[in-house]
C-alpha positions in Angstrom: 7.3 -17.3 14.9 9.2 -15.7 12.0 9.2 -17.2 8.6 12.4 -18.6 7.2 11.3 -20.6 4.1 11.4 -17.9 1.4 14.6 -18.4 -0.5 17.0 -15.5 -1.1 17.2 -14.3 -4.7 17.7 -10.8 -6.1 14.7 -10.9 -8.5 12.5 -13.8 -7.3 10.5 -14.9 -4.4 10.9 -18.7 -4.1 9.2 -21.4 -2.0 10.6 -24.9 -2.7 8.7 -27.2 -0.3 5.0 -27.7 0.7 4.0 -27.0 4.2 0.2 -26.7 4.9 1.0 -24.5 7.9 2.4 -21.8 5.7 -0.2 -21.8 2.9 -2.0 -18.7 4.1 1.3 -16.8 4.5 2.4 -17.7 1.0 -1.0 -16.7 -0.4 -0.1 -13.2 0.8 3.5 -13.1 -0.2 2.9 -14.4 -3.8 -0.1 -12.1 -4.4 -0.6 -10.4 -7.8 -2.2 -7.1 -8.8 -2.3 -4.6 -11.6 -3.7 -1.5 -10.0 -7.3 -2.3 -11.0 -7.6 -5.8 -9.5 -5.6 -8.4 -7.6 -5.8 -11.7 -5.8 -4.0 -13.7 -3.2 -1.9 -16.7 -4.4 -4.7 -19.2 -3.9 -4.4 -22.6 -5.7 -6.5 -22.8 -8.8 -7.6 -26.4 -8.0 -9.7 -27.3 -4.9 -7.8 -27.2 -1.6 -9.4 -28.5 1.6 -6.7 -27.3 3.9 -6.5 -24.0 5.7 -6.7 -21.2 3.1 -7.7 -17.6 2.8 -9.3 -17.2 -0.6 -9.3 -13.6 -1.8 -9.8 -11.7 -5.1 -10.5 -8.0 -5.2 -11.5 -5.3 -7.6 -10.1 -1.8 -6.9 -12.5 0.7 -5.5 -15.4 -1.7 -5.1 -16.6 -1.8 -1.4 -19.5 -2.7 0.8 -20.6 -0.5 3.8 -20.7 -3.2 6.4 -22.8 -2.0 9.4 -20.7 -1.4 12.4 -20.9 -4.1 15.1 -20.9 -2.4 18.5 -23.1 -2.5 21.5 -23.5 1.2 21.9 -23.8 4.3 19.8 -22.7 7.9 20.1 -23.6 11.0 18.0 -21.3 11.3 15.0 -20.2 7.7 15.2 -19.8 6.1 11.7 -22.6 3.7 10.8 -20.5 1.4 8.7 -16.9 0.2 8.2 -16.1 0.0 4.5 -15.0 -3.4 3.3 -13.1 -4.2 0.2 -15.2 -7.0 -1.3 -14.0 -10.5 -1.9 -15.0 -10.7 -5.6 -16.2 -13.8 -7.5 -13.5 -16.3 -8.1 -12.2 -16.2 -11.7 -9.0 -18.2 -11.2 -10.6 -21.5 -10.3 -9.7 -24.7 -12.2 -11.0 -28.0 -10.7 -9.0 -31.2 -11.6 -10.3 -34.7 -11.3 -8.2 -37.9 -11.7 -10.2 -41.1 -12.1 -13.3 -39.3 -10.8 -11.5 -38.2 -7.6 -10.8 -34.5 -6.9 -7.1 -33.5 -6.9 -6.4 -31.8 -3.6 -3.0 -31.0 -2.3 -4.2 -31.4 1.3 -5.1 -35.1 0.7 -2.4 -36.0 -1.8 1.2 -37.1 -1.2 3.4 -34.2 -2.3 6.8 -35.2 -3.9 8.0 -31.9 -5.2 6.6 -28.4 -4.7 8.0 -25.1 -5.9 6.4 -21.7 -6.5 8.2 -18.6 -7.8 7.2 -15.0 -8.2 9.4 -13.4 -10.8 9.4 -9.7 -10.0 11.0 -8.7 -13.3 8.0 -9.9 -15.3 5.2 -10.1 -12.7 4.9 -13.9 -13.4 3.7 -16.3 -10.7 4.5 -20.0 -11.3 3.8 -23.1 -9.3 4.9 -26.6 -10.0 3.8 -29.6 -7.9 4.4 -33.3 -8.4 2.0 -35.5 -6.3 0.4 -38.8 -6.0 -3.4 -38.6 -5.7 -5.5 -40.4 -3.0 -6.1 -43.1 -5.7 -2.4 -43.7 -6.4 -1.9 -41.8 -9.6 1.3 -39.7 -9.9 1.0 -36.4 -11.9 2.5 -33.0 -12.2 0.6 -29.7 -12.2 2.2 -26.6 -13.6 0.5 -23.3 -13.3 1.6 -19.9 -14.5 -0.4 -16.6 -14.2 -0.1 -12.9 -14.3 -2.3 -9.8 -14.3 -1.6 -7.6 -17.3 -0.5 -4.0 -16.9 -1.4 -3.2 -20.5 -5.1 -4.3 -20.1 -6.3 -3.7 -16.6 -9.3 -6.0 -16.8 -7.3 -9.0 -17.9 -5.5 -11.8 -16.1 -3.9 -14.8 -17.8 -3.4 -18.4 -16.6 -1.7 -21.3 -18.3 -2.4 -24.6 -16.4 -1.3 -28.1 -17.3 -1.7 -31.6 -15.9 0.9 -34.3 -16.9 0.8 -37.9 -16.0 3.8 -40.0 -15.0 3.9 -43.8 -15.2 0.2 -44.7 -15.2 -2.6 -43.9 -17.5 -5.7 -42.2 -16.0 -8.9 -40.3 -16.8 -8.3 -36.6 -16.2 -11.1 -34.0 -16.1 -10.1 -30.3 -16.0 -12.7 -27.7 -15.3 -11.9 -24.0 -15.5 -14.7 -22.0 -13.9 -16.0 -18.7 -12.6 -18.0 -18.7 -9.4 -19.8 -15.9 -7.4 -20.6 -18.0 -4.3 -18.0 -16.3 -2.1 -18.1 -14.2 1.1 -15.8 -11.9 2.9 -13.6 -13.4 5.6 -14.1 -10.2 7.8 -17.8 -9.6 7.4 -19.4 -8.1 10.6 -22.7 -9.8 10.1 -21.9 -12.6 7.6 -23.7 -10.6 5.0 -23.8 -11.7 1.3 -22.2 -8.6 -0.2 -23.0 -9.6 -3.8 -26.4 -9.7 -5.5 -26.7 -12.1 -8.5 -27.7 -10.3 -11.6 -27.4 -12.8 -14.4 -24.9 -14.9 -16.4 -24.2 -16.2 -19.9 -21.9 -18.3 -22.0 -21.0 -18.6 -25.6 -18.6 -21.2 -27.1 -15.5 -20.7 -25.0 -16.6 -17.5 -23.2 -18.5 -17.2 -20.0 -19.6 -14.2 -17.9 -21.3 -13.5 -14.5 -23.0 -10.3 -13.6 -23.1 -9.2 -10.0 -24.0 -6.0 -8.1 -22.9 -5.0 -4.6 -25.6 -4.7 -2.0 -26.1 -1.1 -0.8 -23.1 0.5 -2.6 -24.4 -0.8 -6.0 -21.2 -1.4 -7.9 -21.6 -3.4 -11.0 -19.1 -6.1 -11.7 -18.7 -8.7 -14.4 -16.5 -11.7 -13.8 -15.5 -13.5 -17.0 -13.3 -16.2 -18.5 -12.3 -17.4 -22.0 -10.6 -20.7 -22.5 -8.5 -22.7 -24.9 -7.8 -26.4 -24.3 -4.7 -28.3 -25.7 -4.0 -32.0 -25.7 -0.3 -32.7 -26.1 0.2 -29.2 -27.5 -2.6 -29.6 -30.1 -5.8 -27.4 -29.8 -8.9 -29.4 -28.7 -12.6 -28.5 -28.9 -13.7 -31.6 -27.0 -15.1 -29.8 -24.0 -18.6 -28.9 -22.7 -20.1 -26.1 -20.6 -21.9 -26.7 -17.3 -23.9 -23.9 -15.6 -25.7 -23.4 -12.4 -26.8 -20.1 -11.0 -23.7 -18.1 -10.1 -21.2 -20.6 -11.5 -20.1 -21.5 -15.1 -17.5 -24.2 -15.8 -16.0 -25.6 -19.0 -15.2 -29.2 -18.7 -12.7 -31.3 -20.7 -12.4 -35.0 -19.9 -9.8 -37.3 -21.5 -8.0 -40.5 -21.0 -4.3 -39.7 -20.8 -1.4 -42.2 -21.4 1.8 -41.9 -19.3 3.7 -38.7 -20.0 0.7 -37.1 -21.9 -0.5 -33.7 -20.9 -3.6 -31.6 -21.0 -3.3 -27.8 -21.0 -5.8 -25.0 -20.6 -5.1 -21.3 -21.2 -7.6 -19.2 -19.3 -8.1 -15.5 -19.8 -10.3 -13.7 -17.3 -10.8 -11.1 -14.6 -13.1 -8.3 -13.8 -14.7 -5.2 -15.3 -16.4 -2.8 -12.9 -18.7 0.2 -13.2 -15.7 2.3 -12.2 -14.2 1.3 -15.6 -17.1 0.9 -17.9 -20.9 1.3 -17.7 -22.6 -2.0 -17.0 -24.3 -2.2 -20.3 -20.9 -2.2 -22.0 -19.3 -4.9 -19.8 -20.1 -8.0 -21.9 -19.0 -6.6 -25.3 -15.9 -5.0 -23.7 -14.6 -8.1 -22.0 -15.6 -10.5 -24.8 -13.4 -8.4 -27.2 -10.6 -8.6 -24.6 -10.9 -12.4 -24.4 -10.9 -12.8 -28.2 -7.8 -10.8 -28.6 -6.1 -12.5 -25.7 -6.8 -16.0 -26.8 -5.8 -15.3 -30.3 -2.4 -14.0 -29.1 -2.0 -16.7 -26.5 -0.4 -16.8 -23.1 3.3 -16.7 -24.2 2.8 -13.7 -26.5 0.9 -11.8 -23.8 3.7 -12.6 -21.3 6.2 -11.0 -23.6 4.0 -7.8 -23.6 3.9 -8.0 -19.8 7.6 -8.2 -19.5 8.0 -5.1 -21.6 5.6 -3.2 -19.3 7.6 -4.3 -16.2 10.9 -3.4 -17.9 9.6 0.2 -18.2 8.7 0.3 -14.5 12.0 -1.2 -13.3 14.0 1.0 -15.6 12.8 4.0 -13.5 11.9 2.5 -10.1 14.6 -0.1 -9.4 17.0 0.2 -6.6 20.1 -1.9 -7.1 22.1 -3.2 -4.1 25.4 -5.1 -4.6 26.8 -7.4 -1.9 23.6 -8.0 0.1 21.1 -10.3 -1.5 18.6 -10.2 1.4 18.5 -6.4 1.3 18.2 -6.5 -2.5 15.4 -9.0 -2.5 13.6 -7.0 0.2 13.6 -3.6 -1.6 12.6 -5.1 -5.0 9.7 -7.0 -3.3 8.5 -3.7 -1.8 8.8 -1.8 -5.1 7.1 -4.6 -7.0 4.1 -4.7 -4.7 3.7 -0.9 -4.7 3.5 -0.9 -8.5 1.0 -3.8 -8.4 -1.2 -1.9 -6.1 -1.4 1.6 -7.5 -0.7 2.8 -11.0 -2.1 6.4 -10.8 -4.3 5.9 -13.8 -7.7 6.3 -12.0 -8.2 9.4 -9.7 -11.0 7.5 -8.0 -8.6 5.0 -6.6 -6.1 5.1 -3.7 -3.8 2.8 -1.8 -5.2 0.5 0.9 -2.8 -0.7 3.6 -3.1 -4.3 2.4 -3.6 -3.6 -1.3 -5.1 -6.6 -3.0 -3.5 -9.1 -0.5 -6.1 -9.3 2.3 -9.2 -7.7 3.9 -7.7 -6.2 7.1 -8.2 -2.4 7.2 -11.0 -2.8 4.7 -8.9 -1.8 1.7 -9.6 1.8 2.6 -7.5 4.9 2.4 -5.5 6.0 5.5 -3.1 8.8 6.2 -0.4 6.3 5.1 -1.0 7.5 1.5 0.2 11.1 2.1 2.7 10.4 4.8 4.5 7.4 3.3 3.4 6.5 -0.3 3.2 10.0 -1.8 7.0 10.5 -2.1 7.5 7.2 -3.8 5.0 7.8 -6.5 6.0 11.4 -7.0 9.7 10.5 -7.5 9.4 7.2 -9.5 6.3 8.0 -11.7 5.5 11.6 -12.7 3.8 14.7 -11.4 0.4 13.7 -12.8 0.4 10.5 -10.7 1.2 12.5 -7.6 -1.4 15.1 -8.5 -4.0 12.3 -8.8 -3.3 11.4 -5.2 -3.8 15.0 -4.1 -7.0 15.2 -6.2 -8.4 12.2 -4.4 -8.5 14.4 -1.2 -9.5 17.6 -3.0 -12.5 15.8 -4.5 -13.5 14.7 -1.0 -13.3 18.1 0.5 -17.0 18.6 0.9 -17.2 15.2 2.6 -14.4 16.2 4.9 -16.4 19.4 5.8 -19.5 17.2 6.3 -17.5 14.8 8.6 -16.4 17.8 10.7 -19.9 19.2 10.9 -21.2 15.9 12.4 -18.8 16.5 15.3 -19.9 20.1 15.8 -17.4 22.0 13.7 -18.7 24.9 11.6 -17.8 27.5 8.9 -16.0 25.2 6.5 -13.8 23.3 9.0 -12.7 20.1 7.4 -11.7 16.8 9.1 -10.6 14.3 6.7 -11.5 10.7 7.6 -9.1 8.3 9.2 -10.5 5.6 7.0 -12.5 6.1 3.8 -13.5 4.9 0.4 -15.7 7.8 -0.8 -14.7 10.6 1.6 -17.0 9.6 4.4 -15.5 8.5 7.7 -16.0 4.7 8.1 -13.6 3.7 10.9 -15.3 2.1 13.9 -12.9 2.7 16.8 -13.5 5.8 18.9 -9.9 6.5 19.8 -9.0 6.4 16.1 -12.1 7.9 14.4 -12.4 11.0 16.5 -9.0 11.4 18.2 -6.3 10.6 15.6 -6.8 13.9 14.0 -3.2 14.3 12.9 -4.2 12.7 9.6 -5.3 16.3 8.6 -1.7 17.4 8.9 -0.4 14.5 6.7 -2.7 15.6 3.9 -1.6 19.2 4.3 2.1 18.1 4.3 1.6 16.2 1.0 0.4 19.5 -0.7 3.5 21.3 0.7 5.7 18.4 -0.4 4.3 18.4 -3.9 4.9 22.2 -4.3 8.4 21.9 -2.8 9.3 18.9 -5.1 7.8 20.1 -8.3 8.4 23.9 -7.9 4.9 24.5 -9.3 2.4 26.7 -7.6 -0.7 26.3 -9.7 -2.0 23.3 -7.8 -1.7 25.1 -4.5 -3.4 28.2 -5.8 -6.4 26.4 -7.5 -7.0 23.4 -5.3 -4.5 22.9 -2.5 -5.4 26.1 -0.7 -9.0 25.0 -0.6 -8.0 21.8 1.3 -5.6 23.7 3.5 -8.1 26.4 4.6 -10.6 23.6 5.5 -7.9 21.9 7.6 -6.8 25.2 9.2 -10.3 26.1 10.1 -10.6 22.7 11.8 -7.4 23.2 13.8 -8.4 26.6 15.1 -11.8 25.2 16.3 -10.3 22.0 17.7 -7.8 23.9 20.0 -8.9 26.0 23.0 -7.2 28.6 25.2 -5.8 27.3 28.5 -5.9 30.0 31.2 -3.6 27.9 33.3 -1.0 27.5 30.6 -1.7 30.9 28.9 -1.5 29.0 25.6 -3.6 27.1 23.1 -4.0 23.4 23.8 -5.4 20.4 21.9 -7.1 17.9 24.2 -8.3 14.4 23.9 -6.3 13.1 20.9 -4.5 10.0 19.8 -1.1 10.6 18.2 0.6 8.4 15.7 1.5 6.1 18.7 -1.8 4.2 18.9 -0.6 2.6 22.2 -1.7 5.9 23.8 -5.3 7.0 23.5 -7.2 10.1 24.7 -4.2 12.1 25.6 -3.8 15.9 26.0 -1.3 17.9 24.0 0.3 15.2 21.9 3.4 17.1 20.8 3.3 15.8 17.2 -0.3 16.8 16.7 0.2 20.2 18.3 3.3 20.9 16.3 1.7 19.7 13.0 -1.3 22.1 13.7 1.1 24.9 14.4 3.0 24.2 11.1 -0.3 24.1 9.1 -1.3 27.5 10.4 2.1 29.0 9.7 2.4 27.5 6.3 -1.0 28.7 5.0 -0.4 32.2 6.4 3.1 32.4 4.8 1.9 31.2 1.4 -1.1 33.6 1.4 1.2 36.5 2.1 3.5 35.4 -0.8 0.6 35.1 -3.2 -0.7 38.6 -2.2 2.7 40.0 -3.0 3.3 38.1 -6.3 -0.2 37.5 -7.6 -2.7 39.9 -6.1 -5.5 38.8 -8.5 -5.0 35.2 -7.5 -5.0 36.2 -3.8 -8.3 38.0 -4.3 -9.8 35.0 -6.1 -8.8 32.7 -3.2 -10.3 35.1 -0.6 -13.5 35.4 -2.6 -13.9 31.7 -3.3 -13.3 30.6 0.3 -14.9 33.5 2.1 -11.6 34.5 3.8 -11.1 37.7 5.7 -8.0 39.5 7.1 -9.3 39.0 10.6 -9.6 35.3 10.2 -6.1 35.0 8.9 -4.8 37.2 11.7 -6.5 34.8 14.1 -4.6 31.9 12.5 -1.3 33.7 13.1 -2.1 34.4 16.7 -3.0 30.8 17.4 0.1 29.5 15.6 2.3 31.6 17.8 0.4 30.5 21.0 0.2 26.7 20.6 1.5 24.8 23.6 4.3 22.4 22.9 5.1 20.1 25.9 8.8 20.0 26.7 11.0 18.6 29.5 14.1 20.6 30.2 15.6 17.9 32.4 15.8 15.4 29.6 16.0 18.0 26.8 13.1 16.4 24.9 9.7 17.3 23.6 7.2 15.3 25.6 5.1 12.9 23.6 2.1 14.2 25.5 1.3 15.7 28.9 2.1 13.1 31.6 4.3 10.9 29.6 7.0 11.0 32.3 4.6 9.7 34.9 4.8 6.3 33.3 6.9 3.4 34.6 9.8 4.1 32.1 11.2 0.6 31.5 12.9 0.1 28.2 11.4 -2.2 25.6 14.5 -4.4 25.7 13.3 -5.7 29.0 10.1 -7.1 27.5 10.4 -10.9 27.2 10.3 -12.0 23.5 7.5 -14.4 24.4 5.3 -11.3 25.1 5.9 -9.7 21.7 4.1 -8.3 19.8 2.3 -6.7 22.7 -1.0 -6.4 20.9 -1.2 -10.2 20.7 -0.2 -10.8 24.3 -1.1 -7.9 26.6 -4.5 -6.4 27.5 -5.3 -3.1 26.0 -5.4 -1.6 29.5 -1.9 -2.7 30.2 -0.6 -1.4 26.9 -2.1 2.1 27.5 -0.5 2.4 30.9 2.9 1.3 29.6 5.5 3.7 28.1 5.8 1.6 25.0 5.5 3.3 21.7 3.9 1.5 18.7 5.6 3.7 16.1 7.4 7.0 15.6 5.4 9.8 17.3 7.6 12.7 18.4 10.1 11.3 15.9 7.5 11.5 13.1 7.5 15.2 13.6 11.3 15.3 13.4 11.0 13.4 10.1 8.5 15.7 8.5 9.9 19.0 9.9 13.6 18.1 10.0 14.8 21.6 9.1 13.0 23.1 12.1 15.3 21.4 14.6 19.0 21.1 15.3 21.0 17.8 15.1 21.4 17.9 18.9 17.7 18.1 19.3 17.2 15.2 17.0 19.8 13.2 18.9 18.3 13.9 22.3 14.8 13.0 21.2 15.9 9.9 19.2 18.0 8.5 22.1 15.2 9.1 24.5 12.2 7.7 22.6 13.7 4.9 20.5 14.4 2.6 23.5 10.7 2.7 24.4 9.6 2.0 20.8 8.4 -1.5 20.0 8.0 -0.9 16.3 4.8 -2.9 16.2 3.4 -0.7 13.5 4.7 -1.5 10.0 5.2 2.3 9.5 7.8 2.6 12.3 11.1 1.2 11.2 11.5 3.2 8.0 11.2 6.6 9.9 13.7 5.4 12.4 16.0 4.3 9.6 16.0 7.8 8.0 16.6 9.6 11.3 19.3 7.2 12.4 21.0 7.7 9.0 20.8 11.5 9.4 22.6 11.1 12.7 25.3 9.2 10.9 24.3 5.9 12.6 24.5 3.9 9.4 24.5 0.4 10.9 21.5 1.2 13.2 19.7 2.6 10.1 20.7 -0.6 8.3 19.0 -2.8 10.9 15.9 -0.7 10.7 16.0 -1.0 6.9 16.1 -4.8 7.1 13.2 -4.8 9.4 11.0 -2.7 7.1 12.2 -4.2 3.8 11.7 -7.8 5.0 8.7 -7.2 7.3 6.5 -9.5 5.3 9.1 -11.8 3.8 10.4 -12.7 7.3 7.0 -12.0 9.0 8.4 -9.9 11.8 5.0 -9.2 13.3 3.6 -12.7 12.8 0.6 -11.6 10.8 1.6 -11.9 7.1 -1.2 -14.5 6.6 -3.6 -11.6 6.8 -2.0 -9.8 3.9 1.0 -7.7 3.1 1.9 -4.2 4.5 1.6 -2.3 1.3 1.7 1.3 2.5 4.7 0.7 4.7 6.6 -0.7 1.7 6.8 2.9 0.5 8.7 3.6 3.8 11.2 1.0 2.7 11.9 3.1 -0.4 12.2 6.2 1.8 14.7 4.5 4.1 17.1 4.0 1.2 16.5 7.2 -0.8 16.2 9.6 2.1 18.1 7.5 4.6 21.2 6.1 2.9 20.9 8.4 -0.1 20.3 11.4 2.0 18.0 13.0 -0.6 16.4 16.3 0.4 14.7 19.1 -1.5 15.8 22.6 -0.4 15.5 26.0 -2.0 14.5 24.6 -5.4 17.5 22.2 -5.5 17.9 18.5 -4.8 20.6 17.4 -2.3 22.2 14.0 -1.7 24.4 13.1 1.3 24.9 9.3 0.8 26.2 6.8 3.3 26.9 3.1 2.6 26.1 0.3 5.1 29.0 -2.1 5.7 27.1 -5.0 4.3 26.7 -3.3 0.9 29.3 -3.0 -1.8 27.2 -0.4 -3.6 23.7 0.9 -4.3 22.1 3.1 -6.9 18.6 4.5 -7.7 17.0 7.0 -10.0 14.8 10.0 -9.2 12.4 11.9 -11.5 12.9 15.4 -10.2 11.1 18.2 -12.2 11.0 16.0 -15.3 14.7 15.3 -15.1 15.8 11.7 -14.3 18.8 11.7 -12.0 20.8 8.6 -11.0 22.7 8.4 -7.7 25.4 5.6 -7.5 27.2 5.0 -4.2 30.1 2.6 -3.8 32.9 2.1 -1.3 35.1 4.3 -3.4 32.9 7.2 -4.3 29.4 8.6 -4.9 28.3 9.9 -8.3 25.4 11.6 -9.9 24.4 11.7 -13.6 21.6 13.0 -15.6 19.8 10.2 -17.4 17.3 12.4 -19.3 15.7 15.8 -19.1 16.7 19.4 -18.6 19.8 20.5 -16.7 19.2 20.5 -12.9 20.9 22.0 -9.9 22.1 19.3 -7.6 24.2 19.1 -4.4 26.4 16.1 -3.5 27.8 16.3 0.0 27.2 20.1 -0.1 29.1 20.5 -3.4 26.9 22.2 -6.1 26.8 21.4 -9.8 24.4 22.1 -12.6 23.9 18.6 -13.9 23.5 18.2 -17.7 23.8 15.5 -20.3 27.5 16.0 -20.6 28.4 16.4 -17.0 28.4 14.2 -13.9 29.6 14.7 -10.4 31.7 12.4 -8.2 32.7 12.7 -4.6 34.9 10.4 -2.5 
């Protein structure tokens, strides 16, 4: 059942009533993060109802032993799990000795708001406790962008008409477990703790992976706005709480400001943790919550100045894109090259918090165009730094001579996915990584990265492709057997068109670039050959195989076949599936899904998105019209690609419907799973659906092109792009489209095929 309780607002996410059945969904939707840590929107006080408590430190994982009843050579021994970190946000509240619990209280008013302009989460609830005392709790919190180890909470309890004894207890606690543990392991080892005045710290280390983490808090108490030192500290192993107990008269209030969070061994050596975070606490408490919030707002102002997409006339669409942009910026900042983007970010444990091909295929364009080239390069370096692991992963499967198979799922470069059809068959992820290198070079116009690092990755990938294919005597062509394409509702298929075409493109691209480098920079060419052990005969072999790769095609329908045998299926369109049986993966057996024609996400059409210039508009139309009716869009990655392709076909309203599905996937819970966490990586697809879909942005021949279209529901839209260190703004209204240079050097742009050199004094408009 889809959600409908989130109120529509251009800059806020609002829930204005309490329903225990939607607590877990809201914990996902109102999540906070700052690139280094994050947590679900759990209540600070105790809650006995259904809840999914989760706080996470970026890059910290546990190698959870795979739970299967059989084993095969090369099968990953573990599935990496982002670890539910010790709880630092907790604040217990007692009223006349009884715990305050929203699940047992009578709720009169409830409202929570996520202000996306400032990153501030606020919750206000008025309740009557189980002992008949009416009070109001107000809680505000944010995770600072300017100090990645720091989170800030301001929490108050105010009485109404009765006096009562109130005890408020901010605490840190390491007695937590992962919701998705295979063996119910305790992922954390207790290493020690300490407290001093208003400061407390816990030290933990992860089992096996041995990440050090300190969880800390510093507190200031206020009674009716006046600072109070009337509190005590209570410790047991793994938990430290400060406790303040007072008798409040009607309308009196107790407030605690709590500064806390995590510091990990990815940020500081363990021996420096205590001094480092104690200094952070001292500065934070001295400044106070409100002053820190002002600093936070300034940080978000800078982000929104570049990344915002403004839509006039359609508040649901506006709220959707800003929610997506907000969550992307909470998840990854580009500061740490050891980090990447998990499909759930800091909002849940599904997918283990690991890196998938989503990063290169979907997220990379967003960060490249709204941040800067260094952030994009950090994402590429993440894979470059894992090249030896990718070669090792391939060698476990029998590949040799430097062939590299990047993992489907990883934290440290090792493959850690535990489904056979994904781990060993969904090899198209190699092509997404190669495409990101090409995309970076195309977008920035810079060749140095390709020549010094990118080519190393690409040669490893190409060596894999040439060994993974084999020559079919029957077809007299090279084939790739036993794969899973992007459509995961098909497993172990032969000659998936997208996989075969992507392999062909990889081979061609590397051969073309090596030839260009030989012509323009022979010394660089020689250095590449020497470093990678290349030979003319090996490169000639790549050319031969690129020409000879089999691409399944059906002339009767005029379409590329998703894979051999696709037309043997019972081709009933997805519109015939009863709504009560959707999503399929929650209602059908896997056997039934695999035998059906239904497509989880863009597969052949994913190839048309990546390699658009390789095909005619008629070819796109034929393939789109053939495959989309069988596509159930039960992957979060699907609607955005279809939105871009529909827009390129001039089908603006169809593209708009796909846009709404991708932008409000979590806010409206299209796939009935938002309680597990948000779909962070697909949110970058939402950005793509506007910028490349309705904005028609393309990079061709060292110039940037725009071919904008306006959905009927919108009065206007606008966005900015950082292209080669020049910030360009596109504005589209019902009257015209215009481009202007916000800052940077003059840049060649095309608007509806009309070229202009855009500079500070010029702009371009088109009806």
